[in-house]
N, C-alpha and C positions, 0 to 999 in steps of 0.2 A: 504493500500500500504506500509506504513512504517513497518507494522508487517512482511510482506513478505520480505522486505529488510533486516530485522533483521535475518531471517532464512538464506538468501543468505550469509550474512556476517559471520554467525557462520560456515556455510559449507566451505566458502572460507578460513577462518582462520584455520579450520581443515586441509584442503588440503595443505595450506602453511606451516603448522607445521610438516607435514610428512617428507619432505626432510631433515629438521634439525635433526629429530630423527634418520632417516636412516643414515645420515652422521656421527652422533655420534657413531652408532654401528660400522661402518667401522673404525673410528678413534681409538676406544678402541681396536678393533680386531688387527689392524696393530701395535698398541703400544705393544700389547702382543707378537706378532711375533718378534718385535725388542728386547724386554726384554728377551725372550727365547734365541735368538741368542747371546745376550750379555753375559748371564750367561754361555752358552755353550762354547763360545769362550774363556772366562776366564779359565774355567775348563781345556780345551784342552791345552792352553798355559802353565798353571801351571803344568800339567801332563808331558809336554815335557820340563820342567825346564826353562820356559820363564816367570817367575813371574813378572819381571820388565815390560814386555810388557802387561801383564794382568792388572797390576796396572795403566798402561798408558791409559786404556780404560775409559775415563771419560764421553763420550757421547755414548749412546747405539743405535744410528742410525746405519743402516747397513754400510753406507759409512765410518763412523768413526771407527767401529770395524774392517773392512777390512783393513783400513789404518794401524792400529797397527799390524795386523797379517802379512802384507807384509814386515814389518821390520825384521821379523825372518831371522837369518843367520844360515843356517844349517851347522853343523860340521860333525861328524861321521855318524849320521843318516840322510839319504837323502829321500826326497819325501813327508814328512809329512806336510810341509808348504802348498803345493798345495792341499793335501787331506783336510786340515782344511778349506782352502778357498772354496773348492767344497762343503763341508758340510754346511758351512755358506750360500752359494748360494742356496742350496736346501731348507734350512729353510726360507730364505727370499722369495723364490718363493711362499710360502704359503699365502703371501699377496694377491695373485690373485685368490685364491681358493674359495673365497666367494664373490658373487655378491651383489649388493646393490639395494633394501633392502632384507633381508633374515629373515627367522624364527629362533628362538633361537636354535632349535635342530641342525640346520646346523652349527652354530657357535660352539656349544658344540662338535659335532662330529669332526669337523675340528681341533679344538684346542687340543682335546684329541689325535688325530692322530699326531699332531705336537709334543706333549709331548713324545709320543712313539718314533717318529723319532729322537728326540734330544738325548734321553737316549741310544737308540740302536746305533746311529752314534758314540757316544763316546765309547761305548763298542767295536764296530768294529774297530775303530781307534787304541785302545789300544791292541786289539788282533793282529793287523797287525804289530805293531812296538815294543811292549814290549818283550824283550829277556832276557835270563838269564845273559847276559853280560852287560846290561845297567840298568838304574834306571827309565826308562820311565814308567809312570803309576804305580809306585811302591805302591801307596796308592789307588789302583783301587776301591776296595770295598767301602771304606769310601767316596771317591770322587764321585763315581757313585750314591751312596745313597743320598749324599748331592745334586747332580745335579737333581735327580728325585724329591726330596722334594721341591727344589727351583722352578723348572719348574711347579710343581703342584700348588704351591702358586700363581705363575703368572697367570696360566690358570684360577684358581678359582676366583681370584680377577677380572680378565677381564670379566668372564662370569657374575659375579654379576653386573658389570657396564652395560654390554650389555643387561642383562635381564631386566633392568629398562625401556628400550625403545624398546623391541622386543616382538613380539607375542610368547606366551609360556614361557616368561622369568622367571615366578615364579618358574620354575623348578630349577633355579640356586641356590635358597635358600635351596634346599633339598640335594645338593651335600655334601658328607662328607668332612669335613675340613681336609686338609693334615697336617701332622706334620710340625711344624716350623723347618727349617734347622738350625743346630748349626754352629756357626762360626768356621773356622779352619785356621791353619797357612799354608802358602805356602812353597814350597821346594826351595832350592838354585837353581840358574840358571846353565845352562850347562857350564862345565869347559872349559876355553879357550876363552870365548866370553866376553870380558871385558865390551863392551857397552851394554850387556844384563844381566850382573851379578845382582844377588839379593843383595840388600844392607841391609838385615835384615829380621826378621820375621814380617810378616804383616797379618792382618786379612782381609779376603775378605769382601767387602761390595757391596751389590747389588745396581746398579745404576738405577734401574727401576724407572720411573717417571709416576705417574698415573694422567691422565687429570681429573681435578676436576671441573673447571669452566664450561666447555662444558656440562658435565653431569648434573650440577645443573640447567643450563639454559634450557636444554631439559626437565627436570622434571617440571620446572615452566610452560613452554609452554604446556606440556602435561596436567597439571592440569587445566590451563585456557581453553584449548580446550574441556576438559571433562565437565567443568562447563557450558560452552556455549552450548554444545550439549544437556546436561540435561535440560537447560533452554528452548532450542528450542523445544525439545520433549514435555515438559510441556505446552508450549504455543500452539503447534499444537493440543494437547489433549483438551485444554480449548476451542480452536476455534471449534473443532469438536463437543464438547458438546453444544456450543452456537448455532451452525448451526442446530444441531439436535432439539433443543428447538424451533428454528424459524420454522422449517419444521412442527413440531407438531402444532404450533399456526396456520400456514397456513391451515393445514388439518382441524383443528377445525372450522376455519372461513368458509371454503368451506362447511362443514357439516351444519353449521347454515344457511348459504346462501341457500343451497338446500332445507332445511326444510321450509324456509320462502317463497320460490317461489310459486306463484299461480299455482294451478293445471293445468290451461289451457296453461301455458307457455311451450314452447319447443315442 
């Protein structure tokens, strides 16, 4: 009876560990969406000469990023503030595109699509507002390349974390590593907006924060569950062998008994 209880315990622990692993997948995934939004928002603000607001983004949650963007005061160029907010909203909506739990390939496909959306949205925004008479997106090629590299790093790091706790996750290790983005200086703020003026050359720093404790805990739980399952399988195999031996003994006893029976019986 106690052996059967051990098997039940191992299976129960396995089932209880699955929600933890699945939740960690979603946590890592949503963190990546926030980090992409954060980098994209900074690039867009800098390209519209709002470097001071870009530096003001210290927390990469969607709410904190939107709060800084709403501080934009448009001068000659009108409409880009709302366009930026709309882009950030589209990116944030990616948090709902993956259900829990999911296989690795779905996370990978969705995050790759998100990366494409971020880079394309920046390009479309610059195409719409950059004119010969203004300095909007004047360093487009450099900024676009930097954005693509930074987003690729975010996506790859997230997939490596997600892959630790997801079916098919070993594929994350075979993805080509993106080039590391080079730091660049931001441009002066728009003329005539004193409260948004740039107070000097600054280097952009990514505010992405990777969850570490949760991933470590998930790995420990996964290891414990695996060990218990292996032990349970080994025990079941041993019990099967013992039962087989007992059946052979019974068969042998029956044969001996039949041989010793008097011919007149039966």
